[in-house]
Structures are given as structure tokens and as C-alpha cells.
N, C-alpha and C positions, 0 to 999 in steps of 0.2 A: 386545648393548651393553654394558651393564655395566661393570664393571671394568676390564676392556680396552679399551674402548671410550673412558673416560675417564680412561683412563692414554695411551693414543692419541694424544689430542688435549690434553694435558697439562693439563689438567683433575681435580676431584677428579669423581665419585661424584653427589653429591649436586646441585650446578650444573649439569651434562649431564642429569640428571634434571627438573632448573625449568624448563632450557631450552627441551629436550624439551616439555614440558607447554602449557609458555606456544605454541608453536610448534601445538603441536596444540589448543590452544586457539582461534588467529590464523586454523586455518586449516579449522576446526570439524570436522575428520576425523584420527580412533585415528592414528596409524602404527602403534605396536607393541599386542599384545597381553601386558595385563601377570598373568600368572596363574604365584602363584608366584612361584620364583625362574626363568623363565624367561622372558625377551622376546622371542617372534617378533612378526616383522614384519607386518603388514596387508596386507589387497591393495594398499588406497592408499599403506600405506606402500612397496613393492612398486614402485611405479608411480613417486610421489617420490624415490626414488632415482634410477631413472632418469631422469628428467628434470632434477634436480640437478648428476649427472654430466653430463651432455650441453648442460647451462650452463657449467659449469665449464670443462667443456674447449671450449666457444665463447668462451669469456675467455680462455683461455690460449692460444688461438690469435689474437683479438686483442690480446693483449697480442707475443706473438711479431710479427705482422704490425707494430704500431708500433714496432718495435726493429729492423725489418728483417733480422727473422731468417728469416720466413715470407715467400716473394711472395703468397700469397693465403690468405684464409680461405673463396672457393668451396665451395659443395658440402657445407658445414656448416649441418644445420638443425636446429629443435631439435624434438622428436618434439612431440604432442599437450600441452597442457596437461592434468595428470590431474583426472579427472570430478570429482573429489570436491571440487577446490576453489571456493571458492562466490564468484563474479565480485564480491564487498565487496573482497574480500581484494587486489584487483587495479590496482582506483579510486586 
């Protein structure tokens, strides 16, 4: 995630770090292990990334269908919600 990830998002590293920390707080889960200079994903972080990628893919397909560029979005299903997500966050 570090500097390259922030640069890819067009943001500064401190901005992305604060946004990730706020997300972790809201979800009550650690998405990354902060150990020195390396920042590997935790298992919940890996599960969340897969979940978010599926959501983005579904949103893109829905947009294409709405624009008439895709005939159907059938067969696209989200994976189960990551287990560490608290039910309060979905309310």
C-alpha cells in the first residue's frame, strides 16, 4: 500500500493512511499488519479486497447495462460478506 499505492490513487501517503485507519475503525477490523516498513494485508484485508472487487465489478456491469452496452448482469453474484464485518456497519 505505502507510497506506490497512494501515488496510484493520486493521493498522498498520509491521506491514504488516515482513510484506511478510519475504515478499519468503522469496520472494527485490521486490514493491514503494520510492522516496520512492510504493510502486508491481514486475512480479513484479503477477504475485503475480494469482496470490494466483486462489488466494483457488479457496479460496472450495472452501469454498462444501464447504458445499453451490456445485455444482462445475470450470473453475477457477490461473495459472502467478510466474517469480520460487524452487522452494525451494514445498518
